Each structure stands twice: as structure tokens, then as C-alpha cells.
ZATINU-395402 format. One record per residue (C-alpha): z, x, y; residue in one letter; residue number from 1. Coordinates in pm, 1 decimal. Example, Ala and Ser with C-alpha at 12.3 -4.5 7.8 and 13.67 -1.06 7.14 Angstrom:
<recs>
- z_x_y_fike_drendren
- 780.0_1230.0_-450.0_a_1
- 714.0_1367.0_-106.0_s_2
</recs>
This chain:
<recs>
- z_x_y_fike_drendren
- 0.0_0.0_0.0_m_1
- -111.2_151.6_328.5_s_2
- 77.9_-69.5_571.6_t_3
- 350.4_77.1_789.3_v_4
- 682.2_-61.0_909.4_p_5
- 652.0_-310.2_1190.6_n_6
- 745.5_-204.7_1543.2_q_7
- 906.2_-411.9_1814.5_s_8
- 783.8_-415.2_2174.1_s_9
- 1046.0_-155.8_2271.3_e_10
- 920.6_84.4_2002.0_g_11
- 1217.2_39.6_1768.0_y_12
- 1165.2_-52.1_1400.8_p_13
- 1169.3_-424.8_1338.3_a_14
- 1388.7_-552.5_1057.8_a_15
- 1104.2_-572.5_803.9_f_16
- 957.3_-319.2_563.7_c_17
- 587.0_-389.8_618.7_y_18
- 347.7_-572.9_851.0_q_19
- 261.9_-832.7_589.5_v_20
- 364.5_-1188.8_520.5_n_21
- 664.3_-1206.8_290.8_g_22
- 786.4_-857.2_374.7_s_23
- 1140.1_-769.5_273.1_c_24
- 1400.3_-751.0_550.0_p_25
- 1501.7_-400.0_645.5_r_26
- 1850.7_-285.7_735.0_t_27
- 1820.6_-57.4_1037.7_v_28
- 2112.2_186.3_1069.6_h_29
- 2191.4_389.4_1381.6_p_30
- 2042.5_738.3_1366.3_l_31
- 2384.0_903.5_1326.4_g_32
- 2472.0_679.5_1032.3_v_33
- 2136.1_747.2_869.5_q_34
- 2177.1_1122.7_902.2_l_35
- 2531.2_1106.6_762.9_a_36
- 2418.4_907.5_458.0_i_37
- 2122.4_1138.4_397.5_y_38
- 2351.0_1443.2_424.6_l_39
- 2605.7_1296.0_182.2_a_40
- 2332.6_1207.9_-67.2_c_41
- 2176.2_1554.4_-31.5_a_42
- 2510.0_1721.2_-103.4_v_43
- 2560.5_1494.7_-403.5_g_44
- 2214.6_1573.2_-540.2_m_45
- 2275.9_1946.0_-489.1_l_46
- 2600.4_1927.8_-687.4_i_47
- 2431.2_1731.2_-966.4_i_48
- 2128.9_1961.1_-993.9_v_49
- 2307.6_2296.8_-957.3_l_50
- 2611.3_2198.7_-1164.5_g_51
- 2405.9_2081.2_-1458.4_n_52
- 2162.4_2370.6_-1417.3_l_53
- 2455.9_2607.3_-1471.4_f_54
- 2541.5_2422.7_-1795.9_v_55
- 2180.2_2433.8_-1918.9_v_56
- 2139.9_2802.9_-1834.6_f_57
- 2480.2_2906.6_-1975.4_s_58
- 2428.9_2741.5_-2313.5_v_59
- 2068.5_2867.8_-2332.9_s_60
- 2144.4_3226.6_-2229.8_y_61
- 2472.5_3318.1_-2399.6_f_62
- 2427.0_3349.1_-2775.5_k_63
- 2791.0_3272.2_-2854.2_v_64
- 2737.7_2923.3_-2709.7_l_65
- 2456.4_2837.2_-2950.8_h_66
- 2657.0_2577.5_-3142.3_t_67
- 2572.2_2215.3_-3236.1_p_68
- 2819.7_2070.5_-2985.8_t_69
- 2697.9_2290.5_-2702.1_n_70
- 2333.7_2203.2_-2771.6_f_71
- 2430.2_1838.8_-2725.6_l_72
- 2604.5_1934.1_-2399.0_l_73
- 2290.3_2119.5_-2289.5_l_74
- 2071.1_1815.8_-2355.4_s_75
- 2316.9_1588.2_-2173.9_l_76
- 2320.4_1825.4_-1875.1_a_77
- 1939.2_1834.1_-1876.8_l_78
- 1924.3_1453.3_-1848.3_a_79
- 2174.1_1457.2_-1559.3_d_80
- 1991.2_1741.6_-1385.1_m_81
- 1654.3_1564.4_-1410.3_l_82
- 1812.8_1248.0_-1275.7_l_83
- 1925.8_1438.7_-966.1_g_84
- 1593.5_1618.0_-931.3_l_85
- 1338.5_1341.6_-999.0_l_86
- 1514.3_1010.3_-937.2_v_87
- 1783.0_1043.7_-672.1_l_88
- 1560.8_1165.7_-383.3_p_89
- 1364.8_838.4_-402.2_f_90
- 1681.8_636.3_-461.3_s_91
- 1831.8_790.3_-148.4_t_92
- 1540.3_683.4_70.6_i_93
- 1541.6_336.0_-84.2_r_94
- 1914.6_294.1_-23.5_s_95
- 1915.1_423.7_335.9_v_96
- 1594.8_254.9_449.6_e_97
- 1649.9_-55.8_228.1_s_98
- 1274.7_-46.1_155.7_c_99
- 1041.4_112.0_-101.0_w_100
- 755.4_301.1_67.9_f_101
- 597.2_474.0_-234.4_f_102
- 382.8_206.2_-397.0_g_103
- 396.5_10.0_-720.1_d_104
- 293.5_296.2_-950.0_l_105
- 574.8_524.2_-835.5_l_106
- 815.5_231.2_-837.6_c_107
- 748.2_171.3_-1206.5_r_108
- 771.2_543.9_-1286.1_l_109
- 1094.1_576.4_-1085.3_h_110
- 1248.5_282.8_-1270.8_t_111
- 1134.0_428.1_-1602.6_y_112
- 1286.2_771.9_-1537.9_l_113
- 1605.6_622.1_-1395.3_d_114
- 1661.4_406.5_-1704.3_t_115
- 1553.3_684.7_-1941.7_l_116
- 1796.6_944.7_-1809.6_f_117
- 2088.3_701.2_-1789.9_c_118
- 2040.3_568.9_-2144.9_l_119
- 1990.4_924.5_-2270.4_t_120
- 2327.6_1019.9_-2121.1_s_121
- 2518.9_741.3_-2292.8_i_122
- 2356.5_811.4_-2631.1_l_123
- 2438.3_1181.2_-2600.9_h_124
- 2801.2_1101.8_-2519.7_l_125
- 2807.8_878.0_-2825.6_c_126
- 2665.3_1156.4_-3044.7_f_127
- 2913.9_1407.2_-2900.8_i_128
- 3194.0_1165.8_-2992.6_s_129
- 3062.2_1158.1_-3350.4_i_130
- 3055.5_1538.9_-3350.7_d_131
- 3415.9_1563.4_-3225.9_r_132
- 3529.3_1300.4_-3475.7_h_133
- 3382.5_1504.0_-3760.2_c_134
- 3531.0_1829.6_-3626.6_a_135
- 3883.9_1686.8_-3594.1_i_136
- 3900.3_1442.5_-3884.2_c_137
- 3691.5_1635.3_-4139.0_e_138
- 3742.3_2001.3_-4041.2_p_139
- 3670.5_2146.7_-4386.1_l_140
- 3325.1_1995.9_-4420.0_i_141
- 3236.1_1996.7_-4049.2_y_142
- 3052.6_2336.7_-4045.9_p_143
- 2821.7_2224.9_-4326.3_s_144
- 2791.3_1860.9_-4216.7_k_145
- 2716.5_1901.3_-3844.8_f_146
- 2467.7_2186.6_-3825.5_t_147
- 2228.3_2289.5_-3549.2_v_148
- 1950.4_2102.9_-3731.4_r_149
- 2159.5_1784.2_-3730.8_v_150
- 2234.0_1830.3_-3359.3_a_151
- 1861.4_1867.7_-3286.2_l_152
- 1794.4_1541.9_-3471.6_r_153
- 2055.7_1370.2_-3257.1_y_154
- 1896.5_1517.5_-2944.6_i_155
- 1553.0_1392.8_-3052.4_l_156
- 1696.3_1043.7_-3110.9_a_157
- 1888.8_1061.1_-2782.9_g_158
- 1564.5_1110.1_-2588.3_w_159
- 1318.1_926.3_-2811.4_g_160
- 1498.1_592.9_-2844.5_v_161
- 1554.6_544.2_-2467.1_p_162
- 1197.4_657.7_-2394.4_a_163
- 1047.0_403.9_-2636.2_a_164
- 1290.4_126.6_-2540.4_y_165
- 1225.7_160.3_-2166.1_t_166
- 847.4_199.8_-2205.8_a_167
- 836.7_-116.5_-2417.6_f_168
- 980.4_-328.1_-2137.3_f_169
- 816.8_-155.3_-1839.4_l_170
- 470.0_-71.1_-1966.7_y_171
- 392.6_-373.4_-2185.7_t_172
- 348.5_-737.3_-2089.5_n_173
- 629.3_-861.6_-2313.9_v_174
- 853.6_-960.1_-2024.6_v_175
- 579.7_-1125.9_-1821.5_e_176
- 414.0_-1317.1_-2105.0_s_177
- 693.0_-1389.8_-2349.7_g_178
- 1001.3_-1419.8_-2131.3_l_179
- 870.1_-1595.7_-1822.4_s_180
- 1154.6_-1848.5_-1827.9_q_181
- 1401.3_-1563.9_-1771.8_w_182
- 1222.2_-1410.8_-1474.7_l_183
- 1340.3_-1411.3_-1116.9_q_184
- 1039.0_-1402.8_-887.5_e_185
- 1024.2_-1101.9_-655.9_m_186
- 1160.2_-1244.9_-330.1_p_187
- 963.3_-1020.1_-91.0_c_188
- 731.4_-722.6_-49.6_v_189
- 893.5_-380.8_-14.9_g_190
- 1150.6_-364.8_-294.0_r_191
- 1155.7_-155.6_-609.7_c_192
- 1362.7_-357.3_-853.2_q_193
- 1143.0_-420.1_-1154.8_l_194
- 1426.4_-507.9_-1388.3_l_195
- 1517.5_-823.0_-1204.3_f_196
- 1510.8_-1074.2_-1488.9_n_197
- 1798.5_-1249.4_-1659.7_k_198
- 1696.2_-1126.9_-2003.1_f_199
- 1732.3_-763.9_-1892.9_w_200
- 2081.8_-833.0_-1762.8_g_201
- 2187.5_-978.1_-2096.5_w_202
- 2014.6_-700.4_-2291.1_l_203
- 2156.9_-411.5_-2089.8_n_204
- 2515.4_-520.0_-2146.0_f_205
- 2517.5_-465.7_-2527.3_p_206
- 2304.4_-150.5_-2482.8_v_207
- 2590.6_-15.2_-2271.9_f_208
- 2878.9_-188.1_-2449.1_f_209
- 2818.8_-101.5_-2815.6_f_210
- 2786.3_278.8_-2770.2_p_211
- 3099.1_263.3_-2552.8_c_212
- 3280.9_65.9_-2822.2_l_213
- 3182.6_328.7_-3077.9_i_214
- 3305.5_609.5_-2850.6_m_215
- 3637.4_439.3_-2779.3_i_216
- 3696.0_369.1_-3149.9_s_217
- 3618.3_728.2_-3244.3_l_218
- 3843.6_874.1_-2976.6_y_219
- 4132.1_647.5_-3076.4_v_220
- 4101.8_782.2_-3430.9_k_221
- 4066.9_1138.1_-3297.1_i_222
- 4384.2_1092.8_-3093.0_f_223
- 4577.1_967.8_-3396.7_i_224
- 4457.2_1253.5_-3617.9_v_225
- 4513.4_1514.8_-3344.4_a_226
- 4869.2_1391.3_-3293.5_t_227
- 4937.3_1428.4_-3664.9_r_228
- 4782.2_1774.7_-3663.0_q_229
- 5003.6_1876.3_-3370.0_a_230
- 5307.6_1789.1_-3578.1_q_231
- 5180.7_1995.2_-3871.1_q_232
- 5040.0_2288.0_-3675.4_i_233
- 5350.9_2504.0_-3715.4_s_234
- 5286.9_2521.5_-4090.4_t_235
- 4930.3_2645.3_-4049.6_l_236
- 4816.9_3005.8_-4034.4_s_237
- 4773.7_3155.2_-3688.7_k_238
- 4392.7_3167.9_-3717.3_t_239
- 4360.8_2811.3_-3845.0_l_240
- 4610.8_2685.9_-3586.8_a_241
- 4406.3_2845.8_-3308.8_g_242
- 4087.6_2683.6_-3435.2_a_243
- 4256.2_2342.8_-3452.3_v_244
- 4384.1_2380.8_-3094.9_k_245
- 4034.9_2468.7_-2970.5_l_246
- 3883.0_2166.1_-3142.5_e_247
- 4153.9_1938.0_-3004.0_r_248
- 4100.6_2072.6_-2652.2_k_249
- 3724.9_2019.3_-2680.8_a_250
- 3782.8_1663.3_-2802.0_a_251
- 4024.9_1598.2_-2513.7_k_252
- 3778.8_1734.3_-2256.8_t_253
- 3491.8_1525.6_-2388.3_l_254
- 3723.3_1225.7_-2410.0_g_255
- 3786.6_1265.2_-2036.0_i_256
- 3409.9_1281.9_-1980.6_a_257
- 3363.2_957.9_-2175.4_v_258
- 3644.2_788.9_-1978.8_g_259
- 3488.3_886.7_-1645.8_i_260
- 3150.8_764.9_-1769.9_y_261
- 3302.0_424.4_-1846.0_l_262
- 3468.6_404.0_-1503.3_l_263
- 3144.8_496.0_-1325.8_c_264
- 2910.2_267.5_-1515.8_w_265
- 3126.9_-36.5_-1589.9_l_266
- 3104.2_-192.5_-1238.5_p_267
- 2722.9_-174.0_-1235.7_f_268
- 2692.3_-306.6_-1592.1_t_269
- 2926.9_-599.8_-1533.1_i_270
- 2754.6_-680.4_-1203.1_d_271
- 2415.1_-686.0_-1379.6_t_272
- 2549.5_-934.2_-1633.3_l_273
- 2711.2_-1155.5_-1366.6_i_274
- 2391.1_-1150.4_-1160.8_d_275
- 2194.0_-1278.1_-1458.5_s_276
- 2436.4_-1571.8_-1482.3_l_277
- 2460.0_-1654.1_-1110.3_l_278
- 2097.2_-1606.7_-1004.7_n_279
- 2127.5_-1258.0_-852.3_f_280
- 2391.4_-1317.2_-587.1_i_281
- 2494.2_-952.1_-534.2_t_282
- 2414.5_-832.7_-178.3_p_283
- 2181.2_-528.6_-168.8_p_284
- 2451.8_-310.9_-9.6_l_285
- 2701.7_-389.7_-286.8_v_286
- 2434.9_-328.8_-550.9_f_287
- 2357.9_11.8_-396.3_d_288
- 2727.8_103.7_-397.3_i_289
- 2756.7_15.3_-767.1_f_290
- 2446.8_209.0_-866.9_i_291
- 2544.0_518.5_-663.8_w_292
- 2889.3_506.0_-819.8_f_293
- 2709.9_518.6_-1155.0_a_294
- 2491.2_807.4_-1037.6_y_295
- 2807.5_994.4_-937.5_f_296
- 2889.9_1034.5_-1306.5_n_297
- 2609.9_1292.2_-1337.5_s_298
- 2804.6_1526.4_-1109.1_a_299
- 3131.4_1487.5_-1298.9_c_300
- 3067.8_1668.5_-1627.3_n_301
- 3012.4_2021.0_-1480.0_p_302
- 3326.6_1972.9_-1268.7_i_303
- 3521.9_1872.8_-1580.9_i_304
- 3391.9_2181.1_-1763.7_y_305
- 3505.2_2412.6_-1481.2_v_306
- 3864.5_2289.1_-1511.6_f_307
- 3869.3_2258.7_-1891.9_s_308
- 3652.1_2529.0_-2048.4_y_309
- 3740.8_2895.7_-2011.2_r_310
- 3399.0_2988.0_-2150.7_w_311
- 3224.6_2791.0_-1877.2_f_312
- 3427.7_2960.3_-1602.8_r_313
- 3349.8_3303.7_-1749.4_k_314
- 2980.3_3218.2_-1783.3_a_315
- 2974.3_3090.8_-1424.9_l_316
- 3137.5_3411.2_-1301.6_k_317
- 2881.0_3625.9_-1485.6_l_318
- 2593.2_3422.0_-1344.9_i_319
- 2717.1_3425.1_-985.2_l_320
- 2792.3_3798.5_-997.4_s_321
- 2437.5_3869.4_-1124.4_w_322
- 2573.5_4042.1_-1435.0_e_323
- 2330.9_3837.5_-1643.3_i_324
- 2063.2_4097.0_-1562.4_f_325
- 2242.2_4337.3_-1797.0_s_326
- 2086.5_4328.9_-2145.1_l_327
- 2429.9_4318.0_-2310.6_r_328
- 2555.0_4016.2_-2116.9_t_329
- 2378.4_3764.0_-2343.9_a_330
- 2594.3_3877.6_-2637.8_t_331
- 2928.7_3866.0_-2451.9_v_332
- 3201.7_3674.5_-2636.0_d_333
- 3299.0_3412.0_-2380.2_l_334
- 3577.1_3281.2_-2605.4_y_335
- 3764.1_3612.6_-2609.2_q_336
- 4089.0_3609.6_-2411.4_e_337
</recs>
């Protein structure tokens, strides 16, 4: 679409996105407010991209980190990093300007990537929960049961299932032709909200809820088993006791990550379900707040790792001090005290 925002007689932007009939209303913020929002979003995107880039590079570069669990963390960080790199710049402009200026093709691609990366994150967290459950509850068979090959299969499923699921609804005519009674007509020109039908609201809730239910159930069992192990740990050998403590700490850290994920995404998911029941009553500003609160989760995991993982802090120090250019750095034991 080649039209441009309408202008008033004084030269200020009118409160519409385009010079066409049926254009969406546009929220015009004072220049200072706009700059402040853009700056805040830019800082957030920088934290998301750089933080997750450090995770991806650390796990890829340091050989001691080439474990099944860490490969899952790498793939999760890659999804979060791509969200910050490819999706959030456009989401920022849409939220600040309250209009979509990039055409229908990019709107569909933006929605596809947004949904893909978010669903990929929740599936990876679910798979990591399965990994931690096996490590804590079945420690003797864990090394042979959860191998790198198994982790790679989980990663393939974690990307492939969301990619196929999202493409099915966005790039086929199933919604338009088969579910027309569920559709909410696009109210105006200048929005990028393709998933605005009641069916999608009902479908997204179980897509979010069931993986979360699995994660919560697994972590409850992990907590029970870890508590029992803590009571028995004095009878174990020093080496075995140290390994058990490391596994319990990893499970606790990833449990915190899952909890923060739930807090960040639950408001948006519940709002989507309520909107499908009450004919999309959520004001655009409130919707933007919910979705940016969900986006904020992508910045949380690297921050959690900094405070929880000694190996991540050591890797970060080596990267920032440029010691990675030494040929021996890749083989450094980051777990050594």
C-alpha cells in the first residue's frame, strides 16, 4: 500500500493511519513520549539480542558445554534472539505508531515469525523440563537415555511443529473457508492482527496451557525427589553428592525460568481467550502492554543464567575480555572451581 498518513491543515498528523476510507484511528503521542518509548524498546531489544547471543556463542564455542541440556538452552536462546532481531523492531513501530506501515505480505510474515518463535520457546522449556526430570528422578539411566542425539530430535520437533502449525493457519485458506463463523471482520485499514478470530483464541489457550501443565507437573515431582535426595545426600560419596547438587541446582534454575515464563505469558493468553468470548473488547493499549510483557520473557533467561550459573559467568568473562581468541580457551573447564 503506497498511501501515507493523513495530514491536518496545520501540518500535524491526523488521527488516522492512511488517506483511505475505513482507515484505522491512530494514537498520536507527543514527540518526547514517542522518543522515550522507542528508547525503552531499543534497550529491551538490545538486552534480548545480546543476552541470548552470549548464550548461543558460549554453548557453541566452549566444548565442555556440549551437553544435551545445553544444546536445548542454545536452541531456546536462538529463538529468543531471533524474536528480538526480526520481530520486535516491527512490533515497536506498530505499538508506538498504532499503525502497520509495511504492507500485507510483511504483516503475514511478521505474524508467522512472532508465533513461531514464541511457540518454539514454550516447547523447548517443556523439553528441558523432561530432561531435568530424567536427570533428577532417573540419574542412573539419564546419561544413556538423554543423549545429544535425543536432544537434537527434541530441537527438531521444537522448531518443526510450531513452523508447520503456524503455516497451516496463516498460509492456507482453512480459517477463511472453513471457520468463517468464528471470524471477526477486520475493523479498519492499517492494523496487523491476522489472528483475530475466535477459533484462534480458543485454540491458543490449550496450546499454551497443556505444555505448561506438563512442566508444572514435572517440576512438582522434581521438587519432591530433590527434597528426598537432600535428606539422603550425607550418605552419598563426595563425587556423587556433588553431581546430585549440580543437577538439583540446574533443575531449580530452569524451574525459575519456567515460572517467569508463566508469569509473562499468562496475562496475554488469558486475555486472548476472554476476547474470543466477549467479541474482542480489549483496548489496543492494554493488548500492547500484555504482548510486550510476554516479549519481556525473552530477556529474562540470560539474566537468570548470570545469577545462577557459574559456567555462564566465566564464559561471559572470557568473551568480554577477548580471551576467546586464544586457541586453548575453547577447551577450558568452565565447571572447575
